[in-house]
N, C-alpha and C positions, 0 to 999 in steps of 0.2 A: 614216734614223730611223723606227721603227715607230710607229703611233700609240700603243701602249701606253707606249713611251718617251717620247712626247710628252706624254702626259698626267702622266708622272712628273715631267717639267720643269716643268709648270704647278703642281706642288705647291709649296707655300711652306716646308716643311721643308728646312733647309740641308743636312744629311746626305744626303737623297735626292736633292737637287738636284745634289750633288757626284758621288754614285755614278753617276747615270744621264746626266750631261754627256758629250755626244759628244767622243770623243778622236780627235786626229790619229793617222795611221799612225806607230807607233813603230819605231825602228831597232833590233829585237830579232830574234834567230834562235837556233835550236836549243835548247839547254838553258836558256839565260836566258830566252827567250821562253816556254818551258814553264812556268819556275818563276813568272815574273811573271804570267803568266795564271791560274795555279794559285792564287797568293796572292790576286789580285783576285777570282776566282771564291769562293774560300773567305770573303772579306770580305762580299760580296754575299749569298752564302748565309746567313751569320752574320745579317745585318740582315733577311733575310726570314724567319728562324727566330726573330726576336725574342720574339714572343708566346709560342711554344712553349719557347723556352729559359728565359725569366723564370718560366713556369708550372712547369717541371721543377725549377727551383732551389726555388720554394716547396714542391713535393714533398718534396725533400731536407731542407730546413730545418725545415719543421713536425714535430715529433715526433708518433708515433702516438698518445700520449695526451693530445693536444692543447696548449694553452697557456692559463693563467689561467682554466682551468674550461672553456673553449671546445673543443667537439670538432675534431678535425683536419679532417674534412670540411667543417665550416663555416668554418674558417680557410682552406681552401683555395678555397672559393666566394669570400670576401671577397677573397683575393689576385688570383684571376682577374678578377673585377669591377674591381678597382683597376688591374690592368695593361691592361684592356681600355679603360677611361676615360682613362688616361694616354695610351695610344696615338692615341685620337681627338683628345684634347686638344692633343698635340704634333703632329698633322697627320702622324703616321706611319701613319695609317689614315683613310681617307675615310668619310663617312657612308653613301655607296652601298655602300662594301664592308663597313661593319658590317652593313648590311641583309642582304647575302648570307651573312654568318658566322652571322648570327642564325637562318637557314634551317638551317645545320648543327646548332645547338642543337636544333631541333625535331625533325630526322631522327635524331640522334644519341639524344635522349632517348627516342623512341619505340622504337628498336632496344634501348636498354639496359632499359626497362621489360619489353619482351617476354622478352628473354634472362634477366633476373634472376628473372621470376614464377615462382610455386610449381611450375608444370607443366613449366616448361623447365629452370631452374637450370643455365644453361650457365657462369656465373660469379656471384660474390656480392660485396657489399661488406659486409665483416664488422664494421666499427665503427660505434657509435651515432653520429647526427647530428640536430640539429633540422631541418635542410634537406633531409631524404630525403621523396621523394615517391614512393609505389609502390615502396618498397624501394631506390630509386635515388637517391643525392645529387646535388644540382642542380649540383655542380662538374662532373660528369660530361660535361655537354654541351659543356664548354669544351675536353675533349680532342679531340672532333671538330671543333670550331671552330678548334682549333690547326692541324689539318691544311689546313683551307679557308683559314685565314689565311697560311700558309706559301705556298701555290699562287698567292694573289692577290698576295702581296708579292713572290714571285719573278718574277710576270709583269711587274711594274713596274720592278723593280730590275735585272733582266737584260735588259729590252726585248725580252721574249718574243715569238714569232710562230709560227705553226703552218702548215704547207703541207699539201696534200691531206687536210684534215680530212673525214670522212665528212658527209653531210648532217646538220644538226643534229636533225632528227626522228628519224632512225636511232639516233644517239647517245643521245638523250633516251630512246627505247624500250628500248635496251640497259640503260641506267642504272636504269630502272625495273625491269627483269627481275632485275638484279642485287641491287637492295635487296629486291625482293619474295622472292628465293631464300633471304635470310638469316632470313626467317620461315618459308617454306612447307617447307624442307629438313627441318623437323621432323615434317611429315606425309606428304608426298609424295615424298621422296628429295632428294637433294642433286645439283642440276644445275650446279655452279660449273665444273666442267670443260668442260660444253657451252658454258656461257656464255663461258668463256675462250676457247674455239675460235672462237666468233661475234666476239668482240671482236678477236681476231688477225686475221680476216678483215677486219673493218671498218677497223681502222686500220692495216693491213699497209702501206700508202703513207704514212701520216702522218710528218712529221719535225718535230720541235721546233728552232726556231733561237733561239739567244740570244747575248749579247754580254759576254762576261767582261771584256774590256778594250778594244782598239781594232778587233778583229775580229769577225765573226760567226761562230759555231761552230754545230754542229748535232748531233742523234742522233735514232734512231727514237724516237717517242713512246711506243711499247710498252715500250722499254727504261726510260724515264723512269718509267712507271707501275711497273714492277718494282722500280726502284731505291728510289723513295719509299716502296712499301710494305715494303721490306727494312728502311729506317730507323725507319718506325713500329714494325716488329715487335721491334726492338731496344729501342726506347722502351718498348714493352709489357713486355718482359722485365725492365727496370729498375722499372717501376711495380708489378708483381706481386713483385718481390723485396723492396719496401718496403711490400708489402701494402696498397697502394692499393685493389686488388681482387684476387680470387684464383679460379683455376679448381678444379674439384673435386679433381684430382690435386695440388693444391697445398696442401691444408688441413693435411695431417700435417707436410709440410716442403716448402720452396720446390724446385721444378726448373723448368727452364727451358721457356718455352712451346713447344709442339710447332710444329715448322717448317712445318707444313700451314696455320698462321695467317698465315704469310707470302702465301699465295695469297688468303685472304680479305681482308687488308689491301690487296693490289695491285688487288682488284676494288673495294673501297670507294673506293680513289683514283680509279678511273675514274669512279665516280659522282661524287665531289667535284669532279672535273675537268669533268665535263658541266656542273655547275651553275655553276662559275666561268666556263666558256666561254660563258655567256649574259649576263655583265655587259656594259654598253654599250662600254666602251672595250677589254675584252678581245675581244669578238666582232669587232670592228673590224681585229683584227689576225690573224684566222683564215682562211685561204684554203680555200674549199671548191669542189672542180672542178665545172664544169657541162658 
């Protein structure tokens, strides 16, 4: 049992205790084992996506015109705060995890304020809201926090560990460069593909280990970054379809978000992962070769 899964077992929430409890070897083989492990993995992933899932339900449920005279963006902020508070109250999320997630709010808001500014206008939030600051509705930070929340929750629920992780200072330096490139590419060129090559070299040997059911499984960590980035890109398409925000080419009529954004989200996942990897109970489950 990994330290991450041990931390999960120490939680008082019954659902998490059930999902993370060690299981004896099951007499399963072939298709039956594959289906059982897939089902268990899907349930644990759904639990890890709880915040993101509930937040997107709010996006679908709240009409664009708002409700009872309250603008949509303000209602989404209220919904996000309520979900976050409920998760901490129900011990689905710890206070330490909430502190890390709060950092994603700050990082996300700074990026949003820059990207929506008058000189950049990479995208925009078209609707009015009382809780807009620098043109950015305050609920926007929760979209970045949702990604961080997923990684943190998945780490506990799936008993994740990482083998052959690069030195933490190297990972942190790369994360800073990735974040900086989101700002500087408007002035000195886009170096995302150079950064992507650096990331591939840095994490080439890294593997992520997780336990869907009774056996530990693994995959390259780089593949995990790309897959999570894909799902975030799909969520972005859904959000722009509902006009939560819009890119310049979507102002006349909706069109799919350019597939190139998938690479941007995958790089942002690397940065998010680096922040999560410095949580005490997470860092204990990361193996860095010496």
